[in-house]
C-alpha positions as semicolon CSV with decimal commas, in nm:
position;residue;x (nm);y (nm);z (nm)
1;M;8,546;4,135;3,982
2;P;8,619;4,393;3,706
3;A;8,728;4,736;3,809
4;R;8,469;5,009;3,802
5;L;8,506;5,246;3,502
6;G;8,577;5,601;3,566
7;S;8,345;5,880;3,429
8;L;8,606;5,999;3,159
9;E;8,656;5,629;3,038
10;A;8,279;5,573;3,010
11;I;8,228;5,891;2,810
12;R;8,501;5,800;2,581
13;L;8,354;5,439;2,527
14;M;7,995;5,601;2,452
15;R;8,137;5,829;2,190
16;E;8,323;5,550;2,027
17;A;8,002;5,364;2,003
18;G;7,839;5,670;1,830
19;F;7,649;5,822;2,123
20;E;7,681;6,169;2,289
21;P;7,608;6,141;2,676
22;L;7,352;6,405;2,802
23;D;7,369;6,303;3,173
24;E;7,641;6,218;3,427
25;Y;7,752;5,855;3,431
26;V;7,629;5,634;3,703
27;N;7,739;5,273;3,621
28;S;7,753;5,065;3,324
29;S;7,416;4,871;3,392
30;T;7,212;5,197;3,426
31;P;7,034;5,345;3,131
32;W;7,235;5,644;3,019
33;R;7,038;5,927;2,839
34;S;7,231;6,016;2,521
35;R;7,190;6,124;2,171
36;H;7,257;5,887;1,884
37;I;7,491;6,082;1,644
38;A;7,397;5,876;1,337
39;C;7,013;5,954;1,349
40;G;6,996;6,224;1,622
41;A;6,743;6,022;1,821
42;I;6,749;6,069;2,221
43;V;6,797;5,730;2,358
44;T;6,886;5,558;2,684
45;P;7,133;5,274;2,612
46;R;7,330;5,090;2,878
47;L;7,709;5,094;2,849
48;S;7,735;4,728;2,926
49;N;7,513;4,660;2,603
50;L;7,720;4,887;2,394
51;R;8,041;4,699;2,498
52;N;7,877;4,376;2,392
53;S;7,832;4,505;2,038
54;K;7,459;4,593;2,068
55;I;7,313;4,870;1,872
56;G;7,170;5,090;2,157
57;C;6,931;5,296;1,930
58;Q;6,592;5,149;1,897
59;P;6,474;5,331;1,591
60;C;6,784;5,238;1,415
61;G;6,751;4,881;1,526
62;V;6,393;4,843;1,382
63;K;6,502;4,985;1,059
64;L;6,799;4,740;1,050
65;R;6,574;4,443;1,117
66;S;6,328;4,545;0,851
67;R;6,588;4,579;0,595
68;T;6,726;4,221;0,678
69;R;6,374;4,072;0,669
70;S;6,247;4,260;0,360
71;L;6,214;4,099;0,024
72;D;6,401;4,231;-0,264
73;E;6,195;4,418;-0,523
74;E;6,221;4,153;-0,797
75;T;6,082;3,880;-0,568
76;A;5,821;4,123;-0,447
77;V;5,691;4,200;-0,789
78;A;5,683;3,834;-0,899
79;R;5,458;3,744;-0,605
80;L;5,228;4,045;-0,690
81;R;5,200;3,946;-1,057
82;K;5,140;3,578;-0,947
83;A;4,820;3,705;-0,771
84;G;4,703;3,895;-1,085
85;L;4,815;4,233;-0,990
86;E;5,040;4,488;-1,167
87;P;5,249;4,729;-0,966
88;L;5,197;5,100;-1,033
89;E;5,476;5,232;-0,799
90;P;5,808;5,101;-0,667
91;Y;5,822;4,840;-0,382
92;V;5,877;4,974;-0,026
93;N;5,831;4,670;0,214
94;S;5,570;4,377;0,259
95;H;5,356;4,538;0,509
96;E;5,305;4,889;0,340
97;P;5,005;4,932;0,100
98;W;5,129;4,892;-0,267
99;R;4,923;5,077;-0,540
100;C;4,855;4,823;-0,807
101;R;4,593;4,741;-1,075
102;H;4,384;4,426;-1,075
103;L;4,411;4,270;-1,412
104;A;4,096;4,079;-1,394
105;C;3,870;4,373;-1,325
106;G;4,093;4,672;-1,426
107;R;4,055;4,854;-1,098
108;E;4,318;5,036;-0,906
109;V;4,381;4,871;-0,554
110;T;4,629;4,900;-0,272
111;P;4,698;4,546;-0,144
112;V;4,952;4,454;0,134
113;L;5,206;4,202;0,006
114;N;5,204;3,976;0,324
115;R;4,831;3,962;0,323
116;L;4,760;3,836;-0,025
117;R;4,710;3,472;0,082
118;T;4,452;3,566;0,360
119;Q;4,269;3,878;0,198
120;G;4,338;3,853;-0,162
121;G;4,438;4,147;-0,373
122;C;4,112;4,325;-0,498
123;V;3,856;4,425;-0,245
124;Y;3,601;4,494;-0,529
125;C;3,615;4,146;-0,654
126;A;3,604;4,008;-0,292
127;G;3,284;4,210;-0,224
128;C;3,460;4,415;0,050
129;A;3,493;4,754;-0,122
130;P;3,342;5,057;0,042
131;V;2,979;5,118;-0,083
132;T;2,886;5,479;-0,205
133;L;2,554;5,626;-0,113
134;E;2,425;5,613;-0,474
135;E;2,523;5,236;-0,505
136;A;2,353;5,152;-0,167
137;A;2,025;5,348;-0,256
138;A;2,019;5,174;-0,584
139;D;2,044;4,839;-0,452
140;M;1,764;4,910;-0,183
141;R;1,536;5,038;-0,454
142;A;1,597;4,752;-0,670
143;A;1,489;4,516;-0,367
144;G;1,169;4,717;-0,326
145;Y;1,267;4,960;-0,047
146;E;1,294;5,331;-0,035
147;P;1,549;5,477;0,185
148;L;1,420;5,744;0,449
149;E;1,773;5,845;0,597
150;P;2,125;5,870;0,481
151;Y;2,336;5,561;0,440
152;V;2,599;5,466;0,707
153;N;2,736;5,121;0,620
154;S;2,619;4,775;0,491
155;H;2,557;4,637;0,835
156;E;2,380;4,917;1,012
157;P;2,002;4,925;1,036
158;W;1,878;5,164;0,762
159;R;1,538;5,304;0,799
160;C;1,332;5,248;0,470
161;R;0,980;5,213;0,345
162;H;0,882;4,881;0,195
163;L;0,715;4,975;-0,127
164;A;0,495;4,668;-0,150
165;C;0,301;4,729;0,183
166;G;0,391;5,088;0,259
167;R;0,521;4,988;0,613
168;E;0,837;5,154;0,762
169;V;1,112;4,894;0,834
170;T;1,485;4,888;0,938
171;A;1,671;4,706;0,674
172;T;2,041;4,649;0,632
173;L;2,222;4,644;0,297
174;N;2,393;4,307;0,373
175;R;2,056;4,140;0,411
176;I;1,907;4,283;0,101
177;R;2,215;4,190;-0,098
178;S;2,207;3,841;0,032
179;G;1,831;3,808;-0,077
180;T;1,685;3,825;0,283
181;G;1,365;4,045;0,301
182;C;1,347;4,294;0,577
183;C;0,967;4,344;0,614
184;W;0,848;4,104;0,893
185;A;0,484;4,161;0,834
186;C;0,510;4,057;0,457
187;G;0,730;3,770;0,545
188;V;0,463;3,629;0,793
189;A;0,181;3,690;0,540
190;K;0,384;3,499;0,276
191;R;0,467;3,202;0,509
192;T;0,090;3,182;0,630
193;A;-0,022;3,187;0,258
194;T;0,191;2,907;0,179
195;T;0,093;2,683;0,479
196;R;-0,265;2,804;0,545
197;L;-0,526;2,531;0,520
198;A;-0,849;2,576;0,314
199;K;-1,155;2,691;0,517
200;T;-1,348;2,364;0,445
201;E;-1,046;2,143;0,551
202;A;-0,992;2,340;0,870
203;E;-1,361;2,318;0,978
204;A;-1,357;1,959;0,908
205;R;-1,054;1,899;1,136
206;L;-1,214;2,118;1,421
207;R;-1,537;1,916;1,396
208;A;-1,342;1,587;1,397
209;A;-1,183;1,705;1,727
210;G;-1,526;1,764;1,875
211;Y;-1,589;2,134;1,819
212;E;-1,844;2,337;1,631
213;P;-1,688;2,656;1,489
214;M;-1,855;2,991;1,583
215;A;-1,639;3,216;1,362
216;D;-1,445;3,209;1,037
217;Y;-1,113;3,024;1,036
218;P;-0,838;3,256;1,156
219;G;-0,532;3,040;1,108
220;S;-0,395;2,710;1,256
221;K;-0,202;2,907;1,544
222;M;-0,464;3,169;1,624
223;P;-0,757;3,109;1,892
224;W;-1,075;3,009;1,708
225;P;-1,403;3,064;1,883
226;A;-1,585;2,731;1,891
227;V;-1,820;2,512;2,134
228;H;-1,693;2,194;2,274
229;L;-1,979;1,947;2,198
230;A;-1,875;1,712;2,475
231;C;-1,940;1,968;2,765
232;G;-2,120;2,234;2,584
233;Q;-1,864;2,501;2,692
234;A;-1,750;2,781;2,465
235;G;-1,371;2,813;2,417
236;T;-1,091;2,935;2,186
237;P;-0,888;2,623;2,085
238;R;-0,607;2,652;1,831
239;L;-0,624;2,401;1,556
240;S;-0,249;2,340;1,570
241;D;-0,287;2,229;1,940
242;L;-0,575;1,985;1,892
243;G;-0,340;1,703;1,800
244;R;-0,151;1,734;2,145
245;R;-0,432;1,832;2,384
246;T;-0,803;1,860;2,421
247;G;-0,825;2,230;2,375
248;C;-1,120;2,263;2,629
249;R;-1,008;2,409;2,952
250;S;-1,288;2,263;3,164
251;C;-1,253;1,902;3,035
252;G;-0,877;1,933;3,066
253;I;-0,907;2,040;3,436
254;E;-1,158;1,751;3,512
255;S;-0,940;1,492;3,347
256;R;-0,632;1,599;3,536
257;V;-0,833;1,599;3,859
258;A;-0,966;1,254;3,784
259;A;-0,618;1,122;3,694
260;R;-0,480;1,243;4,044
261;R;-0,787;1,128;4,231
262;G;-0,770;0,768;4,125
263;D;-1,047;0,508;4,165
264;Q;-1,290;0,540;4,441
265;A;-1,318;0,163;4,502
266;E;-0,946;0,124;4,533
267;A;-0,944;0,430;4,767
268;I;-1,203;0,277;4,992
269;A;-1,004;-0,062;4,988
270;R;-0,689;0,122;5,103
271;M;-0,889;0,286;5,377
272;R;-1,023;-0,051;5,493
273;E;-0,681;-0,198;5,511
274;A;-0,591;0,074;5,760
275;D;-0,911;-0,009;5,984
276;L;-1,098;0,300;5,853
277;E;-1,456;0,275;5,725
278;P;-1,550;0,577;5,508
279;L;-1,871;0,763;5,578
280;E;-1,891;0,967;5,273
281;D;-1,790;0,964;4,906
282;Y;-1,424;0,991;4,803
283;K;-1,313;1,329;4,670
284;S;-0,932;1,339;4,648
285;R;-0,610;1,220;4,826
286;N;-0,555;1,545;4,997
287;T;-0,916;1,608;5,112
288;P;-1,016;1,511;5,468
289;W;-1,241;1,188;5,444
290;M;-1,485;1,154;5,740
291;S;-1,449;0,793;5,844
292;I;-1,484;0,554;6,150
293;H;-1,157;0,422;6,320
294;L;-1,283;0,065;6,372
295;P;-1,049;-0,022;6,674
296;C;-1,182;0,276;6,876
297;R;-1,509;0,366;6,698
298;Q;-1,421;0,733;6,674
299;V;-1,508;0,957;6,385
300;V;-1,185;1,079;6,242
301;Y;-1,105;1,286;5,917
302;P;-0,775;1,131;5,772
303;R;-0,651;1,207;5,425
304;L;-0,595;0,918;5,183
305;G;-0,249;1,057;5,099
306;G;-0,147;1,032;5,473
307;I;-0,274;0,667;5,500
308;L;-0,063;0,568;5,184
309;A;0,233;0,748;5,337
310;G;0,207;0,521;5,650
311;Q;0,013;0,741;5,886
312;G;-0,243;0,563;6,111
313;G;-0,554;0,800;6,061
314;C;-0,652;0,825;6,424
315;R;-0,496;1,091;6,636
316;S;-0,620;0,958;6,966
317;C;-0,491;0,609;6,898
318;A;-0,159;0,742;6,796
319;D;-0,120;0,955;7,123
320;K;-0,217;0,646;7,314
321;Q;0,046;0,429;7,151
322;S;0,307;0,696;7,190
323;A;0,235;0,731;7,561
324;D;0,251;0,365;7,601
325;R;0,586;0,347;7,441
326;R;0,715;0,624;7,658
327;R;0,542;0,502;7,994
328;T;0,783;0,314;8,219
329;D;0,659;-0,010;8,376
330;T;0,494;0,042;8,717
331;E;0,689;-0,219;8,899
332;L;1,017;-0,101;8,755
333;A;0,943;0,259;8,862
334;V;0,846;0,147;9,208
335;A;1,177;-0,051;9,234
336;R;1,364;0,261;9,135
337;M;1,205;0,472;9,393
338;R;1,267;0,230;9,664
339;D;1,639;0,201;9,562
340;A;1,659;0,576;9,596
341;G;1,509;0,560;9,951
342;F;1,151;0,655;9,895
343;L;0,828;0,453;9,954
344;P;0,557;0,557;9,686
345;L;0,224;0,644;9,853
346;V;0,007;0,669;9,527
347;A;0,006;0,487;9,191
348;F;0,271;0,586;8,946
349;Q;0,160;0,813;8,649
350;S;0,462;0,914;8,452
351;T;0,827;1,001;8,500
352;S;0,755;1,377;8,480
353;R;0,461;1,392;8,726
354;P;0,527;1,458;9,113
355;W;0,499;1,123;9,291
356;R;0,378;1,144;9,648
357;S;0,623;0,932;9,859
358;L;0,765;0,880;10,202
359;H;1,138;0,952;10,249
360;L;1,258;0,661;10,453
361;A;1,558;0,848;10,591
362;C;1,373;1,140;10,751
363;R;1,012;1,013;10,744
364;Q;0,889;1,322;10,568
365;I;0,639;1,306;10,286
366;V;0,767;1,462;9,963
367;T;0,673;1,478;9,586
368;P;0,985;1,412;9,382
369;T;0,968;1,303;9,012
370;L;1,098;0,986;8,883
371;S;1,298;1,170;8,630
372;S;1,457;1,380;8,893
373;I;1,544;1,084;9,094
374;D;1,715;0,915;8,790
375;G;1,890;1,234;8,709
376;G;2,071;1,206;9,063
377;Q;1,880;1,479;9,250
378;G;1,820;1,409;9,615
379;G;1,435;1,414;9,589
380;C;1,394;1,537;9,948
381;V;1,374;1,902;10,022
382;H;1,428;1,837;10,377
383;C;1,742;1,634;10,345
384;H;1,900;1,760;10,011
385;P;2,241;1,895;10,079
386;G;2,316;2,248;9,977
387;G;1,948;2,343;9,977
388;L;1,748;2,601;10,184
389;D;1,827;2,590;10,566
390;R;1,471;2,514;10,695
391;E;1,541;2,646;11,039
392;A;1,715;2,977;10,938
393;P;1,528;3,295;10,833
394;A;1,416;3,308;10,466
395;V;1,210;3,523;10,229
396;V;0,960;3,447;9,963
397;Y;1,013;3,678;9,653
398;V;0,809;3,759;9,363
399;L;0,997;3,886;9,030
400;A;0,892;4,001;8,693
401;H;1,093;4,010;8,363
402;P;0,950;4,249;8,105
403;H;1,158;4,132;7,808
404;H;1,067;3,769;7,865
405;N;0,706;3,852;7,972
406;A;0,741;3,628;8,258
407;V;0,691;3,636;8,637
408;K;0,861;3,419;8,916
409;V;0,795;3,314;9,259
410;G;1,073;3,165;9,466
411;V;1,232;3,118;9,816
412;T;1,588;3,194;9,934
413;G;1,773;3,231;10,266
414;N;1,783;3,567;10,436
415;G;2,088;3,778;10,349
416;T;2,180;3,567;10,041
417;S;2,278;3,739;9,701
418;R;2,013;3,541;9,500
419;L;1,790;3,845;9,442
420;A;2,092;4,066;9,335
421;Q;2,187;3,785;9,081
422;F;1,847;3,793;8,936
423;S;1,833;4,158;8,910
424;A;2,163;4,153;8,716
425;I;2,007;3,952;8,428
426;G;1,696;4,175;8,399
427;W;1,451;4,062;8,676
428;D;1,260;4,325;8,869
429;V;1,189;4,255;9,237
430;V;0,795;4,306;9,279
431;A;0,795;4,197;9,648
432;T;0,974;3,992;9,935
433;F;0,793;3,831;10,224
434;P;1,027;3,766;10,522
435;F;0,971;3,455;10,738
436;E;1,139;3,329;11,067
437;T;1,221;2,986;10,909
438;G;1,285;2,833;10,563
439;A;1,010;2,562;10,632
440;Q;0,741;2,846;10,650
441;A;0,869;3,014;10,330
442;L;0,878;2,676;10,159
443;T;0,509;2,609;10,266
444;V;0,396;2,953;10,112
445;E;0,597;2,890;9,784
446;T;0,444;2,539;9,740
447;A;0,095;2,672;9,810
448;V;0,135;2,945;9,547
449;K;0,259;2,703;9,285
450;R;-0,017;2,456;9,352
451;R;-0,285;2,731;9,302
452;L;-0,126;2,829;8,978
453;A;-0,147;2,467;8,856
454;T;-0,498;2,380;8,976
455;E;-0,682;2,714;8,951
456;L;-0,515;2,852;8,631
457;G;-0,375;2,534;8,479
458;L;-0,022;2,676;8,451
459;S;0,297;2,495;8,411
460;H;0,646;2,655;8,402
461;F;0,712;2,903;8,116
462;L;1,087;2,965;8,051
463;T;1,334;2,691;7,978
464;A;1,646;2,601;8,166
465;E;1,861;2,746;7,899
466;V;1,693;3,094;7,942
467;M;1,748;3,093;8,315
468;G;2,121;2,985;8,286
469;N;2,321;2,900;8,584
470;L;2,076;3,050;8,839
471;G;1,807;2,787;8,763
472;G;1,461;2,816;8,882
473;H;1,298;2,773;8,538
474;T;1,013;2,562;8,689
475;E;0,903;2,860;8,898
476;T;0,840;3,090;8,619
477;F;0,519;3,162;8,442
478;D;0,352;3,355;8,160
479;S;0,273;3,713;8,274
480;D;-0,017;3,725;8,010
481;R;-0,189;3,465;8,202
482;V;-0,092;3,573;8,567
483;S;0,019;3,928;8,612
484;P;0,272;4,030;8,867
485;S;-0,008;4,200;9,092
486;V;-0,226;3,865;9,087
487;L;0,088;3,651;9,175
488;L;0,165;3,903;9,457
489;A;-0,185;3,869;9,593
490;M;-0,164;3,494;9,598
491;A;0,155;3,498;9,789
492;A;0,026;3,759;10,036
493;E;-0,294;3,550;10,081
494;E;-0,094;3,233;10,153
495;R;0,137;3,416;10,384
496;S;-0,150;3,523;10,591
497;R;-0,224;3,167;10,676
498;V;0,126;3,106;10,825
499;P;0,214;3,249;11,166
500;V;0,517;3,469;11,169
501;Q;0,733;3,622;11,435
502;R;0,664;3,975;11,516
503;G;0,884;4,216;11,327
504;H;0,890;3,999;11,018
505;G;0,534;4,070;10,900
506;T;0,582;4,358;10,650
507;A;0,625;4,277;10,280
508;K;0,861;4,499;10,072
509;T;0,709;4,574;9,736
510;T;0,825;4,753;9,425
511;T;0,571;4,873;9,167
512;V;0,624;4,710;8,808
513;L;0,486;4,866;8,522
């Protein structure tokens, strides 16, 4: 590793290289602010670069590279004359403007030598020379336009008046010089005049399309008041459109409707294939079509589009077929109940309906559902482990939930935390009715739920997901159909029919708004 230079040695080397240091020395690789003695420029060379024979001064380096790349004057003059230009001053370099005379037109120009191949040498002959206000105005007037504001440049919009029609337009000098007109209205009129049909020929074409004109011919693309002879409706067809469309709005709508509607005979045939006999005329695929469903003789209103999509057409028959597919075979259902230890006492209806049965283990009559038995539930409220103790004290409670708009009736053992758990998730306790045994509380709860089902036609309101781990969703009801006060009255009425022990006869109630 080379030894570090001392400050004095470093200053000596800088001066030998032609630089006078202006700051203290740091190290050989750090820029060192100095003055280049040859040109006087303040620069920041690195001592290590100077020791490697580098220049160290950027301005002097640029000039040196320029001198090494520049052409000699003799070669430069030869290139210039080859392009048809005669120099009027000494050559400097290839990228500086060089005052010359273009021999072809005699004008004085200032081309750049290294751009002669791409840009040429004379801006006048190339059409790129600056245009004076007088030249621009003369060109505009020669084209028939009178300028209304000062000239800016050849591609900027220039407000002028078209002398032929008197309209004010915004032309550009480039468009005028290229021969393009700048008056839109005159251009349209000119094109229309060259393509416009004669009046007699236009009327002949309109009558051939089934119209009688009611006004003079306005042009092939303009609305033309006329009467459609086929339907007698007045309209405004365009002559240019008559080859592609009818031009009559009313007839067009009817033709499209007829195309979508299809043939009536074919529609009736499709309905009969689906065992449906139409009772009225066919209108459209999406219009209800009064028909008789032949298998059940009911009047139905299917849509032909639905029949073609594979629908049956009779809702009653579809519901029965769906119910038959879901209904479990009676013998199989009875066998499953017997395997679970229950003897059915009434006919089987469905897996979700309570099924009055005798629990063979305890000889009690219960009403489990087949789906609950299949789900692994015990099915007997008297024997199910972990349930309410039928011999211990219990309470019937009435709850309300303002957010869910729901009420709930239930039963729990005396002294449990179930009501506190319901309160924690937003339920308000409306009332509690104490009983000396859980069997009495279950009797009241069952009677209230039976009345809600038979008298009001209610089923449970909330889902198991809403109730969460606490359960009891089958005991919830819509408070818009049964208010907390009505549910409280029902529970009190059923409670009065059950004898209770003295000291347990007072219900605790809470007002719910």
